[in-house]
C-alpha positions, 0 to 999 in steps of 0.5 A: 512578485519576483520569481523567487517569491513565486517559487517560494509560494508554489513550494508552500502550496506543494507542501500543503498538497502533499500533506493533504494527499498523505492524509487522504491516503491514510483515510483510504487505508483506514476505510479499506480496513474497516469497511471493505470485505476481507477473506474469511480467516478460516478460508482454506488458502492453498499456496500458489507455488510450488504445485503439490508434488513438484519437489520431493520432500527434502530436496529444498532446504532453506 
């Protein structure tokens, strides 16, 4: 087997491995979406920044 043939063989194996990794990543995301606990939708989420009262109303305009 020449070096070029070996390189082609290894590139093909790499492409198959990358494809399998992508499939497993998608499966993992789907598992997480459907089987792992999620925060309750009505849970009171407080913004982490800015702390209340740090900026007086009207000082920041976006």
